DRENTORKOL-3810 file (N, C-alpha, C; in nm, 4 decimals):
REM DRENTORKOL-3810
@n.u->36.5792; n.v->-4.0262; n.w->-3.6608; ca.u->36.4853; ca.v->-4.0216; ca.w->-3.5509; c.u->36.4602; c.v->-3.8753; c.w->-3.5157
@n.u->36.3338; n.v->-3.8418; n.w->-3.4987; ca.u->36.2991; ca.v->-3.7038; ca.w->-3.4667; c.u->36.3462; c.v->-3.6691; c.w->-3.3250
@n.u->36.3573; n.v->-3.5409; n.w->-3.2988; ca.u->36.3996; ca.v->-3.4957; ca.w->-3.1671; c.u->36.2975; c.v->-3.5382; c.w->-3.0610
@n.u->36.1694; n.v->-3.5334; n.w->-3.0960; ca.u->36.0651; ca.v->-3.5759; ca.w->-3.0025; c.u->36.0830; c.v->-3.7223; c.w->-2.9646
@n.u->36.1104; n.v->-3.8078; n.w->-3.0623; ca.u->36.1308; ca.v->-3.9502; ca.w->-3.0338; c.u->36.2532; c.v->-3.9706; c.w->-2.9448
@n.u->36.3577; n.v->-3.8935; n.w->-2.9694; ca.u->36.4781; ca.v->-3.9040; ca.w->-2.8870; c.u->36.4476; c.v->-3.8652; c.w->-2.7429
@n.u->36.3729; n.v->-3.7559; n.w->-2.7259; ca.u->36.3381; ca.v->-3.7101; ca.w->-2.5910; c.u->36.2508; c.v->-3.8141; c.w->-2.5212
@n.u->36.1538; n.v->-3.8682; n.w->-2.5924; ca.u->36.0661; ca.v->-3.9688; ca.w->-2.5328; c.u->36.1434; c.v->-4.0951; c.w->-2.4956
@n.u->36.2414; n.v->-4.1324; n.w->-2.5752; ca.u->36.3261; ca.v->-4.2474; ca.w->-2.5452; c.u->36.4046; c.v->-4.2229; c.w->-2.4164
@n.u->36.4587; n.v->-4.1029; n.w->-2.4027; ca.u->36.5334; ca.v->-4.0692; ca.w->-2.2812; c.u->36.4404; c.v->-4.0675; c.w->-2.1603
@n.u->36.3193; n.v->-4.0163; n.w->-2.1789; ca.u->36.2222; ca.v->-4.0155; ca.w->-2.0687; c.u->36.1956; c.v->-4.1573; c.w->-2.0190
@n.u->36.1827; n.v->-4.2506; n.w->-2.1112; ca.u->36.1608; ca.v->-4.3907; ca.w->-2.0731; c.u->36.2811; c.v->-4.4423; c.w->-1.9935
@n.u->36.4012; n.v->-4.4122; n.w->-2.0434; ca.u->36.5239; ca.v->-4.4561; ca.w->-1.9743; c.u->36.5325; c.v->-4.3973; c.w->-1.8340
@n.u->36.4821; n.v->-4.2754; n.w->-1.8175; ca.u->36.4904; ca.v->-4.2049; ca.w->-1.6893; c.u->36.3672; c.v->-4.2297; c.w->-1.6012
@n.u->36.2738; n.v->-4.3121; n.w->-1.6494; ca.u->36.1497; ca.v->-4.3365; ca.w->-1.5753; c.u->36.0793; c.v->-4.2058; c.w->-1.5408
@n.u->36.0669; n.v->-4.1183; n.w->-1.6388; ca.u->36.0095; ca.v->-3.9861; ca.w->-1.6185; c.u->35.8985; c.v->-3.9636; c.w->-1.7200
@n.u->35.7968; n.v->-3.8894; n.w->-1.6805; ca.u->35.6879; ca.v->-3.8561; ca.w->-1.7722; c.u->35.7128; c.v->-3.7192; c.w->-1.8336
@n.u->35.6386; n.v->-3.6904; n.w->-1.9387; ca.u->35.6463; ca.v->-3.5579; ca.w->-1.9999; c.u->35.6035; c.v->-3.4523; c.w->-1.8981
@n.u->35.5031; n.v->-3.4839; n.w->-1.8181; ca.u->35.4551; ca.v->-3.3909; ca.w->-1.7149; c.u->35.5651; c.v->-3.3602; c.w->-1.6145
@n.u->35.6381; n.v->-3.4632; n.w->-1.5728; ca.u->35.7473; ca.v->-3.4426; ca.w->-1.4775; c.u->35.8579; c.v->-3.3570; c.w->-1.5382
@n.u->35.8895; n.v->-3.3819; n.w->-1.6645; ca.u->35.9895; ca.v->-3.3004; ca.w->-1.7327; c.u->35.9409; c.v->-3.1570; c.w->-1.7446
@n.u->35.8166; n.v->-3.1404; n.w->-1.7819; ca.u->35.7575; ca.v->-3.0082; ca.w->-1.7948; c.u->35.7658; c.v->-2.9314; c.w->-1.6628
@n.u->35.7318; n.v->-2.9984; n.w->-1.5537; ca.u->35.7403; ca.v->-2.9358; ca.w->-1.4207; c.u->35.8835; c.v->-2.8978; c.w->-1.3864
@n.u->35.9761; n.v->-2.9865; n.w->-1.4184; ca.u->36.1180; ca.v->-2.9625; ca.w->-1.3906; c.u->36.1692; c.v->-2.8406; c.w->-1.4668
@n.u->36.1150; n.v->-2.8204; n.w->-1.5867; ca.u->36.1557; ca.v->-2.7067; ca.w->-1.6702; c.u->36.0810; c.v->-2.5791; c.w->-1.6335
@n.u->35.9770; n.v->-2.5914; n.w->-1.5514; ca.u->35.8991; ca.v->-2.4747; ca.w->-1.5127; c.u->35.7983; c.v->-2.4315; c.w->-1.6178
@n.u->35.7647; n.v->-2.5216; n.w->-1.7095; ca.u->35.6665; ca.v->-2.4904; ca.w->-1.8132; c.u->35.5254; c.v->-2.5028; c.w->-1.7572
@n.u->35.4369; n.v->-2.4199; n.w->-1.8052; ca.u->35.2982; ca.v->-2.4207; ca.w->-1.7599; c.u->35.2105; c.v->-2.4967; c.w->-1.8594
@n.u->35.1066; n.v->-2.5602; n.w->-1.8073; ca.u->35.0051; ca.v->-2.6230; ca.w->-1.8908; c.u->35.0611; c.v->-2.7231; c.w->-1.9904
@n.u->35.0144; n.v->-2.7114; n.w->-2.1129; ca.u->35.0496; ca.v->-2.8089; ca.w->-2.2168; c.u->35.1608; c.v->-2.7594; c.w->-2.3094
@n.u->35.2372; n.v->-2.6624; n.w->-2.2648; ca.u->35.3425; ca.v->-2.6046; ca.w->-2.3500; c.u->35.4372; c.v->-2.7117; c.w->-2.4054
@n.u->35.4921; n.v->-2.7956; n.w->-2.3176; ca.u->35.5873; ca.v->-2.8969; ca.w->-2.3636; c.u->35.5201; c.v->-3.0007; c.w->-2.4517
@n.u->35.3992; n.v->-3.0416; n.w->-2.4161; ca.u->35.3254; ca.v->-3.1374; ca.w->-2.4998; c.u->35.3106; c.v->-3.0829; c.w->-2.6421
@n.u->35.2756; n.v->-2.9551; n.w->-2.6529; ca.u->35.2579; ca.v->-2.8928; ca.w->-2.7846; c.u->35.3894; c.v->-2.8852; c.w->-2.8607
@n.u->35.4972; n.v->-2.8504; n.w->-2.7915; ca.u->35.6285; ca.v->-2.8434; ca.w->-2.8577; c.u->35.6689; c.v->-2.9811; c.w->-2.9106
@n.u->35.6459; n.v->-3.0832; n.w->-2.8291; ca.u->35.6818; ca.v->-3.2188; ca.w->-2.8715; c.u->35.5931; c.v->-3.2658; c.w->-2.9858
@n.u->35.4655; n.v->-3.2305; n.w->-2.9829; ca.u->35.3729; ca.v->-3.2710; ca.w->-3.0891; c.u->35.4142; c.v->-3.2104; c.w->-3.2229
@n.u->35.4635; n.v->-3.0879; n.w->-3.2197; ca.u->35.5070; ca.v->-3.0210; ca.w->-3.3432; c.u->35.6520; c.v->-3.0516; c.w->-3.3776
@n.u->35.7241; n.v->-3.1132; n.w->-3.2825; ca.u->35.8670; ca.v->-3.1420; ca.w->-3.2992; c.u->35.9426; c.v->-3.0149; c.w->-3.3377
@n.u->35.9073; n.v->-2.9046; n.w->-3.2691; ca.u->35.9712; ca.v->-2.7752; ca.w->-3.2956; c.u->36.0238; c.v->-2.7196; c.w->-3.1645
@n.u->36.1546; n.v->-2.7318; n.w->-3.1467; ca.u->36.2188; ca.v->-2.6786; ca.w->-3.0276; c.u->36.3429; c.v->-2.6029; c.w->-3.0681
@n.u->36.3690; n.v->-2.4956; n.w->-2.9980; ca.u->36.4899; ca.v->-2.4190; ca.w->-3.0258; c.u->36.6093; c.v->-2.4930; c.w->-2.9663
@n.u->36.7269; n.v->-2.4545; n.w->-3.0087; ca.u->36.8472; ca.v->-2.5159; ca.w->-2.9533; c.u->36.8559; c.v->-2.4869; c.w->-2.8037
@n.u->36.8157; n.v->-2.3686; n.w->-2.7628; ca.u->36.8159; ca.v->-2.3336; ca.w->-2.6209; c.u->36.7235; c.v->-2.4268; c.w->-2.5432
@n.u->36.6046; n.v->-2.4517; n.w->-2.5969; ca.u->36.5111; ca.v->-2.5429; ca.w->-2.5311; c.u->36.5683; c.v->-2.6844; c.w->-2.5238
@n.u->36.6322; n.v->-2.7280; n.w->-2.6306; ca.u->36.6910; ca.v->-2.8618; ca.w->-2.6317; c.u->36.8013; c.v->-2.8739; c.w->-2.5272
@n.u->36.8787; n.v->-2.7697; n.w->-2.5119; ca.u->36.9846; ca.v->-2.7711; ca.w->-2.4095; c.u->36.9240; c.v->-2.7742; c.w->-2.2684
@n.u->36.8151; n.v->-2.7012; n.w->-2.2477; ca.u->36.7471; ca.v->-2.7027; ca.w->-2.1178; c.u->36.6884; c.v->-2.8406; c.w->-2.0891
@n.u->36.6291; n.v->-2.9006; n.w->-2.1911; ca.u->36.5722; ca.v->-3.0351; ca.w->-2.1763; c.u->36.6830; c.v->-3.1348; c.w->-2.1441
@n.u->36.7924; n.v->-3.1272; n.w->-2.2172; ca.u->36.9054; ca.v->-3.2172; ca.w->-2.1929; c.u->36.9559; c.v->-3.2023; c.w->-2.0501
@n.u->36.9690; n.v->-3.0792; n.w->-2.0044; ca.u->37.0160; ca.v->-3.0545; ca.w->-1.8687; c.u->36.9191; c.v->-3.1145; c.w->-1.7663
@n.u->36.7894; n.v->-3.0955; n.w->-1.7882; ca.u->36.6874; ca.v->-3.1495; ca.w->-1.6976; c.u->36.6894; c.v->-3.3023; c.w->-1.6966
@n.u->36.7321; n.v->-3.3625; n.w->-1.8070; ca.u->36.7381; ca.v->-3.5081; ca.w->-1.8182; c.u->36.8771; c.v->-3.5628; c.w->-1.7854
@n.u->36.9644; n.v->-3.4744; n.w->-1.7376; ca.u->37.1012; ca.v->-3.5121; ca.w->-1.7038; c.u->37.1738; c.v->-3.5743; c.w->-1.8241
@n.u->37.1619; n.v->-3.5048; n.w->-1.9373; ca.u->37.2258; ca.v->-3.5477; ca.w->-2.0623; c.u->37.3033; c.v->-3.4306; c.w->-2.1204
@n.u->37.3900; n.v->-3.4614; n.w->-2.2145; ca.u->37.4578; ca.v->-3.3584; ca.w->-2.2933; c.u->37.3875; c.v->-3.3480; c.w->-2.4273
@n.u->37.3808; n.v->-3.2272; n.w->-2.4804; ca.u->37.3242; ca.v->-3.2059; ca.w->-2.6131; c.u->37.4270; c.v->-3.1308; c.w->-2.6953
@n.u->37.4639; n.v->-3.1873; n.w->-2.8081; ca.u->37.5587; ca.v->-3.1229; ca.w->-2.8983; c.u->37.4936; c.v->-3.1103; c.w->-3.0346
@n.u->37.4456; n.v->-2.9918; n.w->-3.0653; ca.u->37.3844; ca.v->-2.9669; ca.w->-3.1957; c.u->37.4920; c.v->-2.9283; c.w->-3.2955
@n.u->37.5334; n.v->-3.0239; n.w->-3.3759; ca.u->37.6415; ca.v->-2.9986; ca.w->-3.4709; c.u->37.6058; c.v->-3.0531; c.w->-3.6091
@n.u->37.6690; n.v->-2.9941; n.w->-3.7085; ca.u->37.6625; ca.v->-3.0466; ca.w->-3.8445; c.u->37.7970; c.v->-3.1110; c.w->-3.8736
@n.u->37.7925; n.v->-3.2289; n.w->-3.9346; ca.u->37.9149; ca.v->-3.2983; ca.w->-3.9719; c.u->37.9125; c.v->-3.3254; c.w->-4.1217
@n.u->38.0144; n.v->-3.2756; n.w->-4.1920; ca.u->38.0265; ca.v->-3.3029; ca.w->-4.3354; c.u->38.0475; c.v->-3.4522; c.w->-4.3534
@n.u->37.9661; n.v->-3.5148; n.w->-4.4367; ca.u->37.9763; ca.v->-3.6592; ca.w->-4.4573; c.u->38.1023; c.v->-3.6979; c.w->-4.5340
@n.u->38.1459; n.v->-3.6099; n.w->-4.6234; ca.u->38.2622; ca.v->-3.6455; ca.w->-4.7040; c.u->38.3946; c.v->-3.6193; c.w->-4.6335
@n.u->38.3994; n.v->-3.5209; n.w->-4.5440; ca.u->38.5269; ca.v->-3.4878; ca.w->-4.4787; c.u->38.5269; c.v->-3.5116; c.w->-4.3293
@n.u->38.4102; n.v->-3.5224; n.w->-4.2691; ca.u->38.4035; ca.v->-3.5389; ca.w->-4.1250; c.u->38.4161; c.v->-3.4089; c.w->-4.0472
@n.u->38.4358; n.v->-3.2980; n.w->-4.1193; ca.u->38.4465; ca.v->-3.1680; ca.w->-4.0537; c.u->38.3161; c.v->-3.1342; c.w->-3.9839
@n.u->38.3278; n.v->-3.0811; n.w->-3.8621; ca.u->38.2086; ca.v->-3.0468; ca.w->-3.7845; c.u->38.1969; c.v->-2.8961; c.w->-3.7675
@n.u->38.0736; n.v->-2.8497; n.w->-3.7782; ca.u->38.0452; ca.v->-2.7056; ca.w->-3.7618; c.u->37.9333; c.v->-2.6924; c.w->-3.6613
END
């Protein structure tokens, strides 16, 4: 599932619109809409979004064969 789909799913759970999230983050105009449309967000942005949605975000890689996380 793309990051955009995950964010939109959380928005539904939180009864929040993209506009409301954008306002909460202090973004102007269509900045967040464009980021979501391109599904291109930095880890910093994802952490800010998670915080605004009262969620935790853990960007990690997990080796499938060993379970080691980086």
